[in-house]
Every structure is written in C-alpha cells, then in structure tokens.
C-alpha atoms as an extended CHARMM CRD file, in Angstrom:
* protein
*
       271  EXT
         1         1  MET       CA             29.7080000000       10.2840000000      -40.6230000000  PROA      1               0.0000000000
         2         2  PRO       CA             29.4580000000        9.3980000000      -36.9050000000  PROA      2               0.0000000000
         3         3  ARG       CA             31.9100000000       11.2160000000      -34.6990000000  PROA      3               0.0000000000
         4         4  PRO       CA             34.2080000000        9.2620000000      -32.3710000000  PROA      4               0.0000000000
         5         5  ARG       CA             33.3270000000        9.3870000000      -28.7010000000  PROA      5               0.0000000000
         6         6  ASP       CA             35.0720000000       12.1410000000      -26.7750000000  PROA      6               0.0000000000
         7         7  PRO       CA             37.8630000000       10.3580000000      -24.8260000000  PROA      7               0.0000000000
         8         8  ALA       CA             37.4140000000       12.8640000000      -21.9930000000  PROA      8               0.0000000000
         9         9  LEU       CA             33.8200000000       11.7720000000      -21.4780000000  PROA      9               0.0000000000
        10        10  GLY       CA             33.4610000000       10.3330000000      -17.9990000000  PROA      10              0.0000000000
        11        11  LEU       CA             32.1740000000        6.9100000000      -17.0920000000  PROA      11              0.0000000000
        12        12  LYS       CA             29.3870000000        8.4690000000      -15.0130000000  PROA      12              0.0000000000
        13        13  ALA       CA             28.0140000000       10.3340000000      -18.0430000000  PROA      13              0.0000000000
        14        14  LEU       CA             27.9670000000        7.1060000000      -20.0700000000  PROA      14              0.0000000000
        15        15  GLN       CA             26.2810000000        5.1840000000      -17.2680000000  PROA      15              0.0000000000
        16        16  THR       CA             23.6690000000        7.9180000000      -16.8530000000  PROA      16              0.0000000000
        17        17  ALA       CA             22.9030000000        7.9190000000      -20.5730000000  PROA      17              0.0000000000
        18        18  PHE       CA             22.6790000000        4.1350000000      -20.6280000000  PROA      18              0.0000000000
        19        19  GLY       CA             20.3700000000        4.1040000000      -17.6030000000  PROA      19              0.0000000000
        20        20  ARG       CA             18.0360000000        6.6640000000      -19.1680000000  PROA      20              0.0000000000
        21        21  SER       CA             18.0080000000        4.7040000000      -22.4280000000  PROA      21              0.0000000000
        22        22  VAL       CA             17.1320000000        1.4340000000      -20.7110000000  PROA      22              0.0000000000
        23        23  ARG       CA             14.4070000000        2.8910000000      -18.4630000000  PROA      23              0.0000000000
        24        24  SER       CA             12.6680000000        5.1580000000      -20.9850000000  PROA      24              0.0000000000
        25        25  ALA       CA              9.9640000000        4.0780000000      -23.3990000000  PROA      25              0.0000000000
        26        26  THR       CA             12.1450000000        5.2610000000      -26.2800000000  PROA      26              0.0000000000
        27        27  ALA       CA             15.7980000000        6.2120000000      -26.1320000000  PROA      27              0.0000000000
        28        28  ASN       CA             16.8080000000        9.8650000000      -26.4260000000  PROA      28              0.0000000000
        29        29  PRO       CA             18.7080000000       10.3800000000      -29.7400000000  PROA      29              0.0000000000
        30        30  ALA       CA             21.3670000000       12.4280000000      -27.9630000000  PROA      30              0.0000000000
        31        31  ASP       CA             21.9580000000        9.6360000000      -25.4470000000  PROA      31              0.0000000000
        32        32  LEU       CA             22.1560000000        7.0620000000      -28.2310000000  PROA      32              0.0000000000
        33        33  GLN       CA             24.7080000000        9.1060000000      -30.1230000000  PROA      33              0.0000000000
        34        34  LEU       CA             26.7070000000        9.6150000000      -26.9530000000  PROA      34              0.0000000000
        35        35  LEU       CA             26.7660000000        5.8930000000      -26.2850000000  PROA      35              0.0000000000
        36        36  ALA       CA             27.3450000000        4.8590000000      -29.8940000000  PROA      36              0.0000000000
        37        37  GLY       CA             30.4030000000        7.0570000000      -30.3740000000  PROA      37              0.0000000000
        38        38  SER       CA             31.8000000000        6.2210000000      -33.7990000000  PROA      38              0.0000000000
        39        39  GLU       CA             29.1430000000        3.5630000000      -34.4200000000  PROA      39              0.0000000000
        40        40  ASP       CA             25.8590000000        4.1490000000      -36.1940000000  PROA      40              0.0000000000
        41        41  ALA       CA             23.3800000000        5.3880000000      -33.5610000000  PROA      41              0.0000000000
        42        42  THR       CA             20.3930000000        3.6780000000      -35.2020000000  PROA      42              0.0000000000
        43        43  ALA       CA             22.0370000000        0.2600000000      -35.2030000000  PROA      43              0.0000000000
        44        44  PHE       CA             23.2870000000        0.8400000000      -31.6730000000  PROA      44              0.0000000000
        45        45  GLY       CA             19.7360000000        1.7520000000      -30.6510000000  PROA      45              0.0000000000
        46        46  ARG       CA             18.4670000000       -1.6670000000      -31.7550000000  PROA      46              0.0000000000
        47        47  ARG       CA             20.9160000000       -3.2950000000      -29.3720000000  PROA      47              0.0000000000
        48        48  ILE       CA             19.7840000000       -0.9670000000      -26.5770000000  PROA      48              0.0000000000
        49        49  ASP       CA             16.2080000000       -2.1150000000      -27.2850000000  PROA      49              0.0000000000
        50        50  VAL       CA             17.1770000000       -5.6110000000      -26.1160000000  PROA      50              0.0000000000
        51        51  TYR       CA             18.3570000000       -4.2460000000      -22.7620000000  PROA      51              0.0000000000
        52        52  ARG       CA             15.2980000000       -2.0060000000      -22.4770000000  PROA      52              0.0000000000
        53        53  ASN       CA             12.8830000000       -4.8680000000      -23.0750000000  PROA      53              0.0000000000
        54        54  ASN       CA             14.7030000000       -7.1460000000      -20.6310000000  PROA      54              0.0000000000
        55        55  ALA       CA             14.7640000000       -4.4510000000      -17.9500000000  PROA      55              0.0000000000
        56        56  TRP       CA             11.0400000000       -3.8240000000      -18.4010000000  PROA      56              0.0000000000
        57        57  GLN       CA             10.1850000000       -7.5350000000      -18.2460000000  PROA      57              0.0000000000
        58        58  PHE       CA             12.2380000000       -8.0120000000      -15.0730000000  PROA      58              0.0000000000
        59        59  PHE       CA             10.5060000000       -4.9930000000      -13.5100000000  PROA      59              0.0000000000
        60        60  LEU       CA              7.0250000000       -6.1540000000      -14.5090000000  PROA      60              0.0000000000
        61        61  THR       CA              7.6030000000       -9.7430000000      -13.4170000000  PROA      61              0.0000000000
        62        62  ALA       CA              8.9040000000       -8.6330000000      -10.0130000000  PROA      62              0.0000000000
        63        63  LEU       CA              5.8620000000       -6.4010000000       -9.5080000000  PROA      63              0.0000000000
        64        64  GLU       CA              3.4460000000       -9.1370000000      -10.6270000000  PROA      64              0.0000000000
        65        65  ARG       CA              4.9860000000      -11.6440000000       -8.2040000000  PROA      65              0.0000000000
        66        66  THR       CA              4.8490000000       -9.1600000000       -5.3440000000  PROA      66              0.0000000000
        67        67  TYR       CA              1.2290000000       -8.1410000000       -6.0040000000  PROA      67              0.0000000000
        68        68  PRO       CA             -0.5100000000      -11.1910000000       -7.4970000000  PROA      68              0.0000000000
        69        69  VAL       CA             -3.9100000000      -10.4490000000       -5.9460000000  PROA      69              0.0000000000
        70        70  THR       CA             -3.8450000000       -6.7850000000       -6.9620000000  PROA      70              0.0000000000
        71        71  ASN       CA             -2.8840000000       -7.9100000000      -10.4600000000  PROA      71              0.0000000000
        72        72  ARG       CA             -5.7570000000      -10.3560000000      -10.5400000000  PROA      72              0.0000000000
        73        73  ARG       CA             -8.3130000000       -7.8360000000       -9.3120000000  PROA      73              0.0000000000
        74        74  VAL       CA             -7.4730000000       -5.1360000000      -11.8870000000  PROA      74              0.0000000000
        75        75  GLY       CA             -6.6400000000       -7.4670000000      -14.7680000000  PROA      75              0.0000000000
        76        76  ALA       CA             -3.3420000000       -8.1010000000      -16.5220000000  PROA      76              0.0000000000
        77        77  ASP       CA             -3.6550000000       -5.3040000000      -19.0930000000  PROA      77              0.0000000000
        78        78  PHE       CA             -4.4450000000       -2.5690000000      -16.5700000000  PROA      78              0.0000000000
        79        79  PHE       CA             -1.7920000000       -3.8570000000      -14.1910000000  PROA      79              0.0000000000
        80        80  ARG       CA              0.8040000000       -3.5820000000      -16.9650000000  PROA      80              0.0000000000
        81        81  GLN       CA             -0.2220000000        0.0330000000      -17.5240000000  PROA      81              0.0000000000
        82        82  LEU       CA             -0.0120000000        0.7260000000      -13.8030000000  PROA      82              0.0000000000
        83        83  ALA       CA              3.4380000000       -0.8620000000      -13.7540000000  PROA      83              0.0000000000
        84        84  ARG       CA              4.6320000000        1.3480000000      -16.6180000000  PROA      84              0.0000000000
        85        85  ASP       CA              3.3540000000        4.5070000000      -14.9600000000  PROA      85              0.0000000000
        86        86  TYR       CA              4.7620000000        3.4720000000      -11.5770000000  PROA      86              0.0000000000
        87        87  ARG       CA              8.1690000000        2.7560000000      -13.1070000000  PROA      87              0.0000000000
        88        88  VAL       CA              8.3900000000        6.2870000000      -14.5060000000  PROA      88              0.0000000000
        89        89  GLN       CA              8.2410000000        7.7060000000      -10.9760000000  PROA      89              0.0000000000
        90        90  HSD       CA              9.9110000000        4.8170000000       -9.1640000000  PROA      90              0.0000000000
        91        91  PRO       CA             12.5290000000        3.1340000000      -11.3660000000  PROA      91              0.0000000000
        92        92  SER       CA             14.4930000000        0.3420000000       -9.7460000000  PROA      92              0.0000000000
        93        93  GLN       CA             17.1920000000        1.7970000000       -7.5050000000  PROA      93              0.0000000000
        94        94  HSD       CA             18.4170000000       -1.4640000000       -5.9980000000  PROA      94              0.0000000000
        95        95  GLY       CA             20.2250000000       -4.5440000000       -7.1950000000  PROA      95              0.0000000000
        96        96  ASP       CA             17.6690000000       -6.7080000000       -5.3790000000  PROA      96              0.0000000000
        97        97  LEU       CA             14.4050000000       -7.0160000000       -7.3270000000  PROA      97              0.0000000000
        98        98  HSD       CA             12.5550000000       -7.4900000000       -4.0270000000  PROA      98              0.0000000000
        99        99  TRP       CA             12.5390000000       -3.7310000000       -3.4440000000  PROA      99              0.0000000000
       100       100  ILE       CA             10.9300000000       -2.7720000000       -6.7500000000  PROA      100             0.0000000000
       101       101  GLY       CA              7.4590000000       -2.8380000000       -5.1830000000  PROA      101             0.0000000000
       102       102  ALA       CA              8.2790000000       -0.9510000000       -1.9810000000  PROA      102             0.0000000000
       103       103  ALA       CA              6.6710000000        2.3440000000       -3.0250000000  PROA      103             0.0000000000
       104       104  PHE       CA              3.7920000000        0.7820000000       -4.9760000000  PROA      104             0.0000000000
       105       105  PRO       CA              1.0580000000        0.8880000000       -2.2680000000  PROA      105             0.0000000000
       106       106  ALA       CA              1.6180000000        4.5960000000       -1.5430000000  PROA      106             0.0000000000
       107       107  TRP       CA              1.8460000000        5.3720000000       -5.2590000000  PROA      107             0.0000000000
       108       108  LEU       CA             -1.3400000000        3.3860000000       -5.9030000000  PROA      108             0.0000000000
       109       109  ALA       CA             -3.1230000000        5.3020000000       -3.1290000000  PROA      109             0.0000000000
       110       110  ASP       CA             -2.4090000000        8.5630000000       -4.9650000000  PROA      110             0.0000000000
       111       111  ARG       CA             -3.3570000000        7.0350000000       -8.3040000000  PROA      111             0.0000000000
       112       112  MET       CA             -6.6800000000        5.6680000000       -7.0430000000  PROA      112             0.0000000000
       113       113  ALA       CA             -7.6940000000        8.6380000000       -4.8900000000  PROA      113             0.0000000000
       114       114  GLY       CA            -11.2590000000        9.7010000000       -5.6660000000  PROA      114             0.0000000000
       115       115  THR       CA            -11.9050000000        6.8090000000       -8.0680000000  PROA      115             0.0000000000
       116       116  GLY       CA            -13.8590000000        4.4830000000       -5.7840000000  PROA      116             0.0000000000
       117       117  TYR       CA            -10.9910000000        1.9850000000       -5.9640000000  PROA      117             0.0000000000
       118       118  GLU       CA             -9.0150000000        3.2760000000       -2.9950000000  PROA      118             0.0000000000
       119       119  TRP       CA             -9.2660000000       -0.2080000000       -1.4590000000  PROA      119             0.0000000000
       120       120  LEU       CA             -6.7200000000       -1.4600000000       -4.0030000000  PROA      120             0.0000000000
       121       121  ALA       CA             -3.9700000000        0.5100000000       -2.2620000000  PROA      121             0.0000000000
       122       122  ASP       CA             -4.7630000000       -1.1670000000        1.0690000000  PROA      122             0.0000000000
       123       123  LEU       CA             -4.8410000000       -4.5560000000       -0.6330000000  PROA      123             0.0000000000
       124       124  ALA       CA             -1.3880000000       -3.7530000000       -2.0140000000  PROA      124             0.0000000000
       125       125  ARG       CA             -0.2230000000       -2.7670000000        1.4850000000  PROA      125             0.0000000000
       126       126  LEU       CA             -1.2780000000       -6.2000000000        2.7010000000  PROA      126             0.0000000000
       127       127  GLU       CA              0.6110000000       -7.8980000000       -0.1120000000  PROA      127             0.0000000000
       128       128  TRP       CA              3.7250000000       -5.8190000000        0.5850000000  PROA      128             0.0000000000
       129       129  ALA       CA              3.4660000000       -6.8270000000        4.2470000000  PROA      129             0.0000000000
       130       130  CYS       CA              3.6120000000      -10.4490000000        3.0610000000  PROA      130             0.0000000000
       131       131  GLU       CA              6.7820000000       -9.6780000000        1.1020000000  PROA      131             0.0000000000
       132       132  MET       CA              8.4040000000       -7.9700000000        4.0650000000  PROA      132             0.0000000000
       133       133  SER       CA              7.4490000000      -10.8740000000        6.3100000000  PROA      133             0.0000000000
       134       134  VAL       CA              9.1040000000      -13.4040000000        4.0050000000  PROA      134             0.0000000000
       135       135  ALA       CA             12.3000000000      -11.3330000000        3.8920000000  PROA      135             0.0000000000
       136       136  ALA       CA             12.5120000000      -10.8780000000        7.6770000000  PROA      136             0.0000000000
       137       137  ALA       CA             14.6730000000      -12.8810000000       10.0510000000  PROA      137             0.0000000000
       138       138  ARG       CA             13.1570000000      -15.8430000000       11.8690000000  PROA      138             0.0000000000
       139       139  ARG       CA             13.6910000000      -16.5500000000       15.5610000000  PROA      139             0.0000000000
       140       140  ASP       CA             12.7870000000      -19.5450000000       17.6760000000  PROA      140             0.0000000000
       141       141  PRO       CA              9.5230000000      -18.9320000000       19.5490000000  PROA      141             0.0000000000
       142       142  VAL       CA              8.9520000000      -19.3900000000       23.2650000000  PROA      142             0.0000000000
       143       143  GLY       CA              5.8720000000      -20.9930000000       24.8100000000  PROA      143             0.0000000000
       144       144  LEU       CA              3.1880000000      -19.6480000000       27.0880000000  PROA      144             0.0000000000
       145       145  GLU       CA              4.9520000000      -21.3560000000       29.9710000000  PROA      145             0.0000000000
       146       146  SER       CA              7.6550000000      -18.6810000000       29.7870000000  PROA      146             0.0000000000
       147       147  LEU       CA              5.2240000000      -16.3980000000       31.6400000000  PROA      147             0.0000000000
       148       148  GLY       CA              5.2790000000      -18.8460000000       34.5430000000  PROA      148             0.0000000000
       149       149  ARG       CA              8.8260000000      -17.8200000000       35.4260000000  PROA      149             0.0000000000
       150       150  PHE       CA              7.4590000000      -14.5620000000       36.8090000000  PROA      150             0.0000000000
       151       151  ASP       CA              5.4160000000      -13.7920000000       39.9160000000  PROA      151             0.0000000000
       152       152  THR       CA              1.8210000000      -12.7650000000       39.3110000000  PROA      152             0.0000000000
       153       153  ASP       CA              2.3770000000       -9.1800000000       40.4540000000  PROA      153             0.0000000000
       154       154  VAL       CA              5.1270000000       -8.8000000000       37.8340000000  PROA      154             0.0000000000
       155       155  LEU       CA              2.9870000000       -9.8480000000       34.8500000000  PROA      155             0.0000000000
       156       156  PRO       CA              1.6380000000       -6.3460000000       34.0170000000  PROA      156             0.0000000000
       157       157  HSD       CA              5.2290000000       -5.1270000000       33.7420000000  PROA      157             0.0000000000
       158       158  LEU       CA              6.3570000000       -7.7400000000       31.2090000000  PROA      158             0.0000000000
       159       159  THR       CA              6.9970000000       -6.9360000000       27.5760000000  PROA      159             0.0000000000
       160       160  LEU       CA              6.9390000000       -9.3630000000       24.6650000000  PROA      160             0.0000000000
       161       161  VAL       CA              9.5260000000       -9.5250000000       21.9170000000  PROA      161             0.0000000000
       162       162  LEU       CA              7.6360000000      -10.5750000000       18.7990000000  PROA      162             0.0000000000
       163       163  GLN       CA              8.8020000000      -12.2600000000       15.6310000000  PROA      163             0.0000000000
       164       164  PRO       CA             10.6590000000       -9.8760000000       13.2800000000  PROA      164             0.0000000000
       165       165  SER       CA              8.3890000000      -11.0910000000       10.4890000000  PROA      165             0.0000000000
       166       166  LEU       CA              5.2460000000       -9.7420000000       12.1680000000  PROA      166             0.0000000000
       167       167  GLN       CA              3.5270000000       -7.0360000000       10.1030000000  PROA      167             0.0000000000
       168       168  LEU       CA              0.2700000000       -5.2540000000       10.9300000000  PROA      168             0.0000000000
       169       169  VAL       CA             -2.1360000000       -3.8020000000        8.3790000000  PROA      169             0.0000000000
       170       170  ALA       CA             -5.5480000000       -2.2450000000        9.0670000000  PROA      170             0.0000000000
       171       171  SER       CA             -7.9870000000       -0.9270000000        6.4900000000  PROA      171             0.0000000000
       172       172  PRO       CA            -11.5150000000        0.5020000000        6.3800000000  PROA      172             0.0000000000
       173       173  PHE       CA            -12.0940000000       -2.0840000000        3.6130000000  PROA      173             0.0000000000
       174       174  PRO       CA            -12.3440000000       -5.9020000000        3.8540000000  PROA      174             0.0000000000
       175       175  ILE       CA             -8.8560000000       -6.4710000000        2.4260000000  PROA      175             0.0000000000
       176       176  TRP       CA             -8.3150000000       -9.7940000000        4.2120000000  PROA      176             0.0000000000
       177       177  SER       CA            -11.4890000000      -11.1650000000        2.6520000000  PROA      177             0.0000000000
       178       178  VAL       CA            -10.3860000000      -10.0180000000       -0.8220000000  PROA      178             0.0000000000
       179       179  TRP       CA             -6.9190000000      -11.4950000000       -0.3000000000  PROA      179             0.0000000000
       180       180  GLN       CA             -8.3370000000      -14.7730000000        1.0110000000  PROA      180             0.0000000000
       181       181  ALA       CA            -10.8380000000      -15.0790000000       -1.8390000000  PROA      181             0.0000000000
       182       182  ASN       CA             -8.0160000000      -14.8560000000       -4.3760000000  PROA      182             0.0000000000
       183       183  GLN       CA             -5.6870000000      -17.5520000000       -3.0510000000  PROA      183             0.0000000000
       184       184  HSD       CA             -6.8610000000      -20.1990000000       -5.5300000000  PROA      184             0.0000000000
       185       185  ASP       CA             -6.7620000000      -20.5070000000       -9.3050000000  PROA      185             0.0000000000
       186       186  ASP       CA            -10.5210000000      -20.7580000000       -9.6940000000  PROA      186             0.0000000000
       187       187  ALA       CA            -12.6840000000      -17.6520000000       -9.9990000000  PROA      187             0.0000000000
       188       188  ALA       CA            -12.8450000000      -15.7100000000       -6.7430000000  PROA      188             0.0000000000
       189       189  ALA       CA            -16.1670000000      -15.1970000000       -5.0310000000  PROA      189             0.0000000000
       190       190  PRO       CA            -17.1580000000      -11.5140000000       -4.9730000000  PROA      190             0.0000000000
       191       191  VAL       CA            -16.4760000000       -9.6080000000       -1.7610000000  PROA      191             0.0000000000
       192       192  ASP       CA            -18.8820000000       -6.9160000000       -0.6180000000  PROA      192             0.0000000000
       193       193  LEU       CA            -16.6820000000       -3.9020000000        0.1190000000  PROA      193             0.0000000000
       194       194  ALA       CA            -19.4680000000       -2.4570000000        2.2440000000  PROA      194             0.0000000000
       195       195  THR       CA            -18.7910000000       -5.0830000000        4.9160000000  PROA      195             0.0000000000
       196       196  GLY       CA            -16.2720000000       -2.6330000000        6.3200000000  PROA      196             0.0000000000
       197       197  ALA       CA            -12.9710000000       -2.6030000000        8.1140000000  PROA      197             0.0000000000
       198       198  GLU       CA            -10.6360000000       -5.5320000000        8.6000000000  PROA      198             0.0000000000
       199       199  HSD       CA             -7.4970000000       -5.7800000000       10.7070000000  PROA      199             0.0000000000
       200       200  CYS       CA             -4.6860000000       -8.0860000000        9.6560000000  PROA      200             0.0000000000
       201       201  ALA       CA             -1.5240000000       -9.5590000000       11.1110000000  PROA      201             0.0000000000
       202       202  VAL       CA              1.0590000000      -11.1240000000        8.8040000000  PROA      202             0.0000000000
       203       203  ALA       CA              3.8880000000      -13.3930000000        9.9190000000  PROA      203             0.0000000000
       204       204  CYS       CA              6.1740000000      -16.0140000000        8.4480000000  PROA      204             0.0000000000
       205       205  VAL       CA              5.3020000000      -19.1570000000       10.3890000000  PROA      205             0.0000000000
       206       206  ALA       CA              6.9230000000      -22.5360000000        9.6790000000  PROA      206             0.0000000000
       207       207  ASP       CA              8.4020000000      -21.1760000000        6.4280000000  PROA      207             0.0000000000
       208       208  ARG       CA              5.0670000000      -19.9940000000        5.0930000000  PROA      208             0.0000000000
       209       209  VAL       CA              3.3120000000      -16.6590000000        5.2030000000  PROA      209             0.0000000000
       210       210  ALA       CA              0.2570000000      -16.6370000000        7.4390000000  PROA      210             0.0000000000
       211       211  VAL       CA             -2.2660000000      -13.8020000000        7.1230000000  PROA      211             0.0000000000
       212       212  TYR       CA             -4.6140000000      -13.4920000000       10.0910000000  PROA      212             0.0000000000
       213       213  ARG       CA             -7.8070000000      -11.4910000000       10.4430000000  PROA      213             0.0000000000
       214       214  LEU       CA             -8.1180000000      -10.0260000000       13.9430000000  PROA      214             0.0000000000
       215       215  GLU       CA            -10.8930000000       -8.3640000000       15.8620000000  PROA      215             0.0000000000
       216       216  ALA       CA            -10.3370000000       -4.6200000000       16.2410000000  PROA      216             0.0000000000
       217       217  ALA       CA             -9.6150000000       -4.8560000000       19.9900000000  PROA      217             0.0000000000
       218       218  ASP       CA             -7.1480000000       -7.7210000000       19.4780000000  PROA      218             0.0000000000
       219       219  TYR       CA             -5.4230000000       -5.7530000000       16.7300000000  PROA      219             0.0000000000
       220       220  ARG       CA             -5.0630000000       -2.6720000000       18.9110000000  PROA      220             0.0000000000
       221       221  LEU       CA             -3.6210000000       -4.7130000000       21.7440000000  PROA      221             0.0000000000
       222       222  LEU       CA             -1.1720000000       -6.5060000000       19.4500000000  PROA      222             0.0000000000
       223       223  GLN       CA             -0.2190000000       -3.1720000000       17.9070000000  PROA      223             0.0000000000
       224       224  HSD       CA              0.6720000000       -1.7640000000       21.3220000000  PROA      224             0.0000000000
       225       225  LEU       CA              2.6110000000       -4.8760000000       22.2900000000  PROA      225             0.0000000000
       226       226  HSD       CA              4.4580000000       -4.6600000000       18.9910000000  PROA      226             0.0000000000
       227       227  THR       CA              5.7040000000       -1.1920000000       19.9120000000  PROA      227             0.0000000000
       228       228  GLY       CA              7.2070000000       -2.5330000000       23.1530000000  PROA      228             0.0000000000
       229       229  MET       CA              4.4850000000       -1.5660000000       25.6330000000  PROA      229             0.0000000000
       230       230  SER       CA              4.1930000000       -3.6700000000       28.7820000000  PROA      230             0.0000000000
       231       231  LEU       CA              1.2730000000       -6.0580000000       29.0860000000  PROA      231             0.0000000000
       232       232  GLY       CA             -0.4550000000       -3.7490000000       31.5630000000  PROA      232             0.0000000000
       233       233  ASP       CA              0.0260000000       -0.5420000000       29.5980000000  PROA      233             0.0000000000
       234       234  ALA       CA             -0.9050000000       -2.1800000000       26.2910000000  PROA      234             0.0000000000
       235       235  THR       CA             -4.1050000000       -3.6190000000       27.7250000000  PROA      235             0.0000000000
       236       236  ALA       CA             -5.1250000000       -0.2550000000       29.1810000000  PROA      236             0.0000000000
       237       237  ALA       CA             -4.3540000000        1.5400000000       25.9120000000  PROA      237             0.0000000000
       238       238  ALA       CA             -6.2090000000       -0.9830000000       23.7530000000  PROA      238             0.0000000000
       239       239  GLY       CA             -9.5020000000       -0.4720000000       25.5740000000  PROA      239             0.0000000000
       240       240  THR       CA            -12.6980000000       -2.3300000000       24.7540000000  PROA      240             0.0000000000
       241       241  ASP       CA            -16.3650000000       -2.0980000000       25.6230000000  PROA      241             0.0000000000
       242       242  ALA       CA            -17.0450000000       -5.6600000000       24.5780000000  PROA      242             0.0000000000
       243       243  GLU       CA            -15.1660000000       -7.6130000000       27.2280000000  PROA      243             0.0000000000
       244       244  THR       CA            -12.9350000000       -7.2620000000       30.2590000000  PROA      244             0.0000000000
       245       245  PRO       CA             -9.2760000000       -6.2940000000       29.6870000000  PROA      245             0.0000000000
       246       246  ASP       CA             -8.0810000000       -9.4930000000       31.3750000000  PROA      246             0.0000000000
       247       247  ARG       CA            -10.1340000000      -11.6460000000       29.0300000000  PROA      247             0.0000000000
       248       248  LEU       CA             -8.8940000000       -9.7000000000       26.0160000000  PROA      248             0.0000000000
       249       249  LEU       CA             -5.2740000000      -10.1040000000       27.0970000000  PROA      249             0.0000000000
       250       250  SER       CA             -5.7130000000      -13.7920000000       27.8900000000  PROA      250             0.0000000000
       251       251  ARG       CA             -7.1950000000      -14.5110000000       24.4670000000  PROA      251             0.0000000000
       252       252  LEU       CA             -4.5530000000      -12.5950000000       22.5580000000  PROA      252             0.0000000000
       253       253  LEU       CA             -1.6670000000      -14.1240000000       24.5100000000  PROA      253             0.0000000000
       254       254  GLY       CA             -3.0260000000      -17.6120000000       23.9160000000  PROA      254             0.0000000000
       255       255  TRP       CA             -3.1840000000      -16.9240000000       20.1900000000  PROA      255             0.0000000000
       256       256  ALA       CA              0.2130000000      -15.1840000000       19.9180000000  PROA      256             0.0000000000
       257       257  PHE       CA              2.0990000000      -17.8520000000       21.8430000000  PROA      257             0.0000000000
       258       258  GLY       CA              0.1910000000      -20.6090000000       20.0660000000  PROA      258             0.0000000000
       259       259  GLU       CA              1.1640000000      -19.2520000000       16.6520000000  PROA      259             0.0000000000
       260       260  GLY       CA              4.8330000000      -18.9440000000       17.5940000000  PROA      260             0.0000000000
       261       261  LEU       CA              4.8350000000      -15.1390000000       17.4010000000  PROA      261             0.0000000000
       262       262  VAL       CA              6.5570000000      -14.5310000000       20.7440000000  PROA      262             0.0000000000
       263       263  VAL       CA             10.3280000000      -14.9980000000       20.8650000000  PROA      263             0.0000000000
       264       264  GLN       CA             11.1430000000      -13.5420000000       24.2980000000  PROA      264             0.0000000000
       265       265  VAL       CA              9.4460000000      -12.3460000000       27.4800000000  PROA      265             0.0000000000
       266       266  VAL       CA             11.2460000000       -9.4680000000       29.2060000000  PROA      266             0.0000000000
       267       267  LYS       CA             10.6290000000       -7.6790000000       32.4980000000  PROA      267             0.0000000000
       268       268  ALA       CA             10.3410000000       -3.9770000000       31.7630000000  PROA      268             0.0000000000
       269       269  SER       CA             12.8270000000       -1.7480000000       33.5090000000  PROA      269             0.0000000000
       270       270  PRO       CA             11.2580000000        0.6120000000       36.0750000000  PROA      270             0.0000000000
       271       271  ALA       CA             10.6660000000        4.1370000000       34.8100000000  PROA      271             0.0000000000
C-alpha cells in the first residue's frame, strides 16, 4: 500500500524531484514515489508523462525556431537527436524560451570536433547572432552628415556608437553562403565549403534581421570600431595591403551610416 507523503518533506525537494522527472527520458521510480505520496506511483507517472512530453516539445520547438538552417542542413531526425543530447547537458534554466539555444553553438562545436562537420557550429553561431540581434534594443540612427559637425583634424579621434543589435561572426567556412542558400523553401543550392572564410555582420534593421557578408578588411575595421576604438586607431589596427586606409575607412563609413548602424558620433576623450 502506498505510504503517505512525509509532511516534513520540503517544497524544494518536491520541486527538484518534479524537475528531474520532467527533464529525464524516463522518471526515476524514487522520484515518482516521492511525488505521488499516498497515490499509486504508476498512475501518477502517467500524468508526469504529459508534462515531460510537453516540456520536450517546447524545448525542441524553441531550438528548431532558433536554428532553422542548422536543422535543415542536418535533417529533422538528426536534429532531434542533437536536441535530446544537448538538453541533457543544458536543460532550460530560464523562464524565457529564447535562452534555450544560448549554449548550442559551443556545445555543437564540441560534438562535431574531428567529424568534418565543424562548420555546423559556426553556422549555429551565425543563427544565434540573429536571435541576439532581434532581442536587442533599437536606437534611432544618425546620418553621415553628423561627421560634418567636427573639424577635419578631429575626425581621427571620433568614436562611433553602433546599434545594440550589431553582432559580428567570422568563420573559416562560407557560413554566410550556406545561410543565404537556405532562406527559401525550395531546395538549397550546394555550397562548396572549400571556398573558405566568410565574415558576417548581423543587425536588426527596419524591424528585420539583416545578415551582411563583409570583406576581411572591412570586418576587422568594423570589429575595432565596435569595441570603441577611435576612427584613427581602428583604421591603423585593421591594416590592409589591398587599398589605402583612408579608402577603407571611407567605404566602411558609407556602408555603416547608410545601413543605419551608427547611432551616435562621439569625440574621444584625450588619453
């Protein structure tokens, strides 16, 4: 006959047992008995199964929506297996389903190491950057004319405040090309992974996510500006053998202001 639940049992112990039962593939009999108390543990377990299935479906759906291209590239069945394995190590710790996929790119990098599919982790990093961009705050951009408020000799000492949604992702693989090829419902054209590195910027522009492919020199310059470097220091640090620094800076500034990525121009304080 089932024993009544110990009245001294704390709420935390019950919550812990319930959490383990919902997250595990099969509930631990001891946890079920603890939760069931005077009820039949087997019958109680069938009710727990409803919660377990719902929790798994919410987890899987959130991961699929965060990583649709990764899901498409590996196939639904393998993605489901990846999701199950990932959940064992990274169960949801947050009330917001958005954060379920936060650790997935790093986890996938470990999972795919040495398999020839390491590029999938970088593809996932790009998709997570899109998620982070959508969730970021949006600020009104300023135009290129905002530079005109400053004397020419001051320009190298200016810093740019960029949109909070801006994310930067670089990879030795053509992840932008893979991402771009999989933005439609029809079959994606194959991408030759041997084409090499691609550098990406992600930003939420006009309420949509824009994913840009940048030249390596442009990416380095934008990366330095993103860290708060002055225009002069960032240009010197970016370096390029292909063109003059002034031309590089002019092209990048035209693009960044044109895309609404700059929200403020600030004169750097003297060191």
